[in-house]
Kinemage of the C-alpha trace (Angstrom):
@kinemage 1
@onewidth
@group {chain A} dominant
@subgroup {mainchain}
@vectorlist {calphas} color= white
{ca unk a 1} P 30.861 8.126 21.476
{ca unk a 2} L 29.386 6.928 18.147
{ca unk a 3} L 31.753 3.940 18.054
{ca unk a 4} L 30.747 2.942 21.589
{ca unk a 5} L 27.048 3.243 20.693
{ca unk a 6} L 27.555 1.092 17.573
{ca unk a 7} L 29.385 -1.591 19.607
{ca unk a 8} L 26.684 -1.536 22.266
{ca unk a 9} L 23.953 -1.835 19.638
{ca unk a 10} L 25.771 -4.821 18.087
{ca unk a 11} L 26.021 -6.447 21.534
{ca unk a 12} L 22.319 -5.888 22.175
{ca unk a 13} L 21.235 -7.300 18.813
{ca unk a 14} L 23.509 -10.331 19.168
{ca unk a 15} L 22.190 -10.962 22.692
{ca unk a 16} L 18.584 -10.614 21.507
{ca unk a 17} L 19.162 -13.122 18.676
{ca unk a 18} L 20.787 -15.536 21.136
{ca unk a 19} L 17.883 -15.135 23.535
{ca unk a 20} L 15.383 -16.027 20.801
{ca unk a 21} L 17.517 -18.947 19.582
{ca unk a 22} L 17.915 -20.378 23.093
{ca unk a 23} L 14.542 -19.683 24.672
{ca unk a 24} L 12.105 -18.876 21.857
{ca unk a 25} L 10.323 -15.762 20.718
{ca unk a 26} L 8.196 -15.573 23.840
{ca unk a 27} L 11.315 -15.044 25.952
{ca unk a 28} L 12.291 -11.887 24.098
{ca unk a 29} L 11.443 -8.767 26.048
{ca unk a 30} L 13.295 -5.583 26.855
{ca unk a 31} L 13.510 -6.698 30.492
{ca unk a 32} L 14.999 -10.083 29.535
{ca unk a 33} L 17.474 -8.434 27.193
{ca unk a 34} L 18.472 -5.913 29.853
{ca unk a 35} L 19.132 -8.748 32.322
{ca unk a 36} L 21.143 -10.695 29.749
{ca unk a 37} L 23.488 -7.818 28.918
{ca unk a 38} L 23.572 -6.251 32.394
{ca unk a 39} L 21.920 -2.952 31.504
{ca unk a 40} L 19.045 -1.207 33.182
{ca unk a 41} L 15.790 -1.019 31.250
{ca unk a 42} L 16.003 2.778 31.030
{ca unk a 43} L 19.441 2.405 29.407
{ca unk a 44} L 17.953 -0.029 26.916
{ca unk a 45} L 15.303 2.551 25.971
{ca unk a 46} L 18.128 4.663 24.514
{ca unk a 47} L 18.361 2.005 21.783
{ca unk a 48} L 14.817 0.614 21.500
{ca unk a 49} L 11.525 2.273 22.468
{ca unk a 50} L 9.693 -1.062 22.497
{ca unk a 51} L 9.970 -4.758 21.791
{ca unk a 52} L 8.680 -4.005 18.291
{ca unk a 53} L 11.582 -1.621 17.721
{ca unk a 54} L 13.973 -4.323 18.873
{ca unk a 55} L 12.430 -6.939 16.554
{ca unk a 56} L 12.525 -4.531 13.602
{ca unk a 57} L 16.173 -3.694 14.331
{ca unk a 58} L 17.144 -7.386 14.393
{ca unk a 59} L 15.420 -8.035 11.072
{ca unk a 60} L 16.754 -4.845 9.450
{ca unk a 61} L 20.294 -5.773 10.414
{ca unk a 62} L 19.974 -9.160 8.727
{ca unk a 63} L 18.415 -7.911 5.486
{ca unk a 64} L 21.574 -6.567 3.736
{ca unk a 65} L 23.427 -9.871 4.256
{ca unk a 66} L 20.357 -11.760 3.181
{ca unk a 67} L 19.948 -9.626 0.046
{ca unk a 68} L 23.629 -10.053 -0.876
{ca unk a 69} L 23.292 -13.831 -0.540
{ca unk a 70} L 20.266 -13.838 -2.876
{ca unk a 71} L 21.973 -11.551 -5.421
{ca unk a 72} L 25.035 -13.813 -5.511
{ca unk a 73} L 22.850 -16.889 -6.047
{ca unk a 74} L 20.946 -15.231 -8.898
{ca unk a 75} L 24.162 -14.280 -10.687
{ca unk a 76} L 25.046 -17.946 -11.306
{ca unk a 77} L 22.498 -19.573 -13.619
{ca unk a 78} L 21.797 -18.289 -17.133
{ca unk a 79} L 18.294 -19.688 -17.652
{ca unk a 80} L 15.061 -18.518 -16.051
{ca unk a 81} L 14.291 -21.851 -14.354
{ca unk a 82} L 17.811 -21.970 -12.924
{ca unk a 83} L 17.499 -18.443 -11.576
{ca unk a 84} L 14.154 -19.171 -9.923
{ca unk a 85} L 15.668 -22.326 -8.418
{ca unk a 86} L 18.695 -20.340 -7.199
{ca unk a 87} L 16.383 -17.769 -5.608
{ca unk a 88} L 14.369 -20.422 -3.809
{ca unk a 89} L 17.425 -22.349 -2.619
{ca unk a 90} L 19.213 -19.228 -1.394
{ca unk a 91} L 16.118 -17.967 0.423
{ca unk a 92} L 15.567 -21.334 2.103
{ca unk a 93} L 19.234 -21.555 3.101
{ca unk a 94} L 18.967 -18.190 4.817
{ca unk a 95} L 15.572 -18.840 6.361
{ca unk a 96} L 16.558 -22.171 7.883
{ca unk a 97} L 20.113 -21.473 9.054
{ca unk a 98} L 20.694 -20.688 12.711
{ca unk a 99} L 21.757 -17.054 12.340
{ca unk a 100} L 18.729 -15.926 10.397
{ca unk a 101} L 16.185 -18.265 11.951
{ca unk a 102} L 15.653 -15.841 14.840
{ca unk a 103} L 14.945 -12.986 12.434
{ca unk a 104} L 12.566 -15.152 10.406
{ca unk a 105} L 10.720 -16.272 13.523
{ca unk a 106} L 10.498 -12.715 14.781
{ca unk a 107} L 8.902 -11.517 11.543
{ca unk a 108} L 6.046 -13.945 12.149
{ca unk a 109} L 5.502 -12.565 15.647
{ca unk a 110} L 2.610 -10.138 16.103
{ca unk a 111} L 4.026 -6.645 15.684
{ca unk a 112} L 2.521 -3.180 15.656
{ca unk a 113} L 2.069 -1.528 12.255
{ca unk a 114} L 5.134 0.795 12.336
{ca unk a 115} L 7.496 -2.135 12.929
{ca unk a 116} L 5.689 -4.266 10.348
{ca unk a 117} L 6.035 -1.477 7.783
{ca unk a 118} L 9.800 -1.288 8.378
{ca unk a 119} L 10.078 -5.039 7.885
{ca unk a 120} L 7.847 -5.016 4.775
{ca unk a 121} L 10.111 -2.394 3.199
{ca unk a 122} L 13.133 -4.598 3.823
{ca unk a 123} L 11.441 -7.666 2.414
{ca unk a 124} L 10.523 -5.749 -0.726
{ca unk a 125} L 14.273 -5.338 -1.283
{ca unk a 126} L 14.658 -9.121 -1.151
{ca unk a 127} L 11.886 -9.682 -3.682
{ca unk a 128} L 13.066 -7.061 -6.183
{ca unk a 129} L 15.832 -9.247 -7.734
{ca unk a 130} L 13.331 -12.032 -8.416
{ca unk a 131} L 10.892 -9.578 -9.995
{ca unk a 132} L 13.707 -8.364 -12.255
{ca unk a 133} L 14.636 -11.932 -13.247
{ca unk a 134} L 11.022 -12.697 -14.117
{ca unk a 135} L 10.585 -9.448 -16.054
{ca unk a 136} L 13.812 -10.059 -17.975
{ca unk a 137} L 12.564 -13.564 -18.761
{ca unk a 138} L 9.353 -12.194 -20.248
{ca unk a 139} L 7.143 -13.634 -17.502
{ca unk a 140} L 3.792 -11.796 -17.334
{ca unk a 141} L 2.668 -10.327 -14.009
{ca unk a 142} L 6.211 -10.613 -12.644
{ca unk a 143} L 5.479 -8.880 -9.331
{ca unk a 144} L 2.507 -11.123 -8.578
{ca unk a 145} L 4.421 -14.247 -9.556
{ca unk a 146} L 7.425 -13.216 -7.473
{ca unk a 147} L 5.155 -12.708 -4.455
{ca unk a 148} L 3.607 -16.149 -5.036
{ca unk a 149} L 7.046 -17.762 -5.291
{ca unk a 150} L 8.024 -16.030 -2.059
{ca unk a 151} L 4.848 -17.412 -0.469
{ca unk a 152} L 6.004 -20.918 -1.421
{ca unk a 153} L 9.420 -20.156 0.075
{ca unk a 154} L 7.867 -18.890 3.317
{ca unk a 155} L 5.679 -21.993 3.623
{ca unk a 156} L 8.615 -24.294 2.834
{ca unk a 157} L 10.777 -22.596 5.465
{ca unk a 158} L 8.097 -23.107 8.120
{ca unk a 159} L 7.742 -26.768 7.148
{ca unk a 160} L 11.511 -27.326 7.134
{ca unk a 161} L 11.899 -25.696 10.547
{ca unk a 162} L 9.200 -27.990 11.973
{ca unk a 163} L 10.612 -31.105 10.305
{ca unk a 164} L 14.344 -30.639 9.576
{ca unk a 165} L 14.761 -34.327 8.699
{ca unk a 166} L 12.437 -33.792 5.718
{ca unk a 167} L 14.116 -30.571 4.509
{ca unk a 168} L 15.512 -32.040 1.268
{ca unk a 169} L 12.079 -33.286 0.178
{ca unk a 170} L 10.484 -29.965 1.119
{ca unk a 171} L 13.051 -28.033 -0.941
{ca unk a 172} L 12.655 -30.361 -3.941
{ca unk a 173} L 8.856 -30.134 -3.813
{ca unk a 174} L 8.968 -26.348 -3.489
{ca unk a 175} L 11.289 -26.108 -6.503
{ca unk a 176} L 9.072 -28.401 -8.567
{ca unk a 177} L 5.960 -26.421 -7.639
{ca unk a 178} L 7.522 -23.031 -8.366
{ca unk a 179} L 9.185 -23.997 -11.636
{ca unk a 180} L 6.758 -26.582 -13.049
{ca unk a 181} L 3.479 -26.127 -11.187
{ca unk a 182} L 1.357 -29.237 -10.948
{ca unk a 183} L 2.480 -30.739 -14.254
{ca unk a 184} L 3.982 -34.198 -13.604
{ca unk a 185} L 7.577 -34.636 -14.814
{ca unk a 186} L 6.500 -37.117 -17.497
{ca unk a 187} L 4.231 -34.506 -19.112
{ca unk a 188} L 6.657 -31.574 -19.254
{ca unk a 189} L 7.621 -30.504 -22.746
{ca unk a 190} L 10.748 -28.601 -21.656
{ca unk a 191} L 12.914 -28.366 -18.532
{ca unk a 192} L 12.542 -24.581 -18.197
{ca unk a 193} L 9.578 -22.475 -17.154
C-alpha cells in the first residue's frame, strides 16, 4: 500500500510539473491535475488538500536535489570569491533549467501562509551553505550578505527566464555584482572579495 501511494504521488507531482511547464502556472489546479492523470478530485484530496499543498509538495520534492547540486558546486573552489561564484552559477543553473523552472515559478505564485512557510524552510536549507562559506571566510554579517546574494540570484533567474538569449551576460553581471560590487574591473586591487 505504501509503495503504491509513493508511486501515485510521484506520478501526480510529475504530471503537475508537466502541466506548469506546458501551460503555465495559471493552468495548475487540482481539477486540471485530476483530469490529466485520470483521477477524481476526491481521490486527489487524499494527496493534497489544496492547490497550495500541491505547490508546496512540488517545491519540497525539488529542494534535496537542488541542495545537493549547490553543495557539490561549493566543494570545488578553494577561495571565497570562487565559492560565491560557484554558488551563484549552481543556483542559476537549477533555477533556469527545465526541471526546476516549474518549481521556481510556483514559488513566486501567491500562496497561503502555511504553504509559504514550508517553502521558506526549504529555501533556508539552500542558503545555509552560502552562510557557512561567508562565515568561514570572515565576512561580517554573513546571513544578511547571503540573503542579498540570493536576492541577486533570484533577480538574475527572472531576467534569464524572460530573455534566455541574454543569459550569459546576466550571469556574468550577477557574478560581478555579487563578488565585486560596483567597483569597475580597472579599480580592483585584488581578484577576490
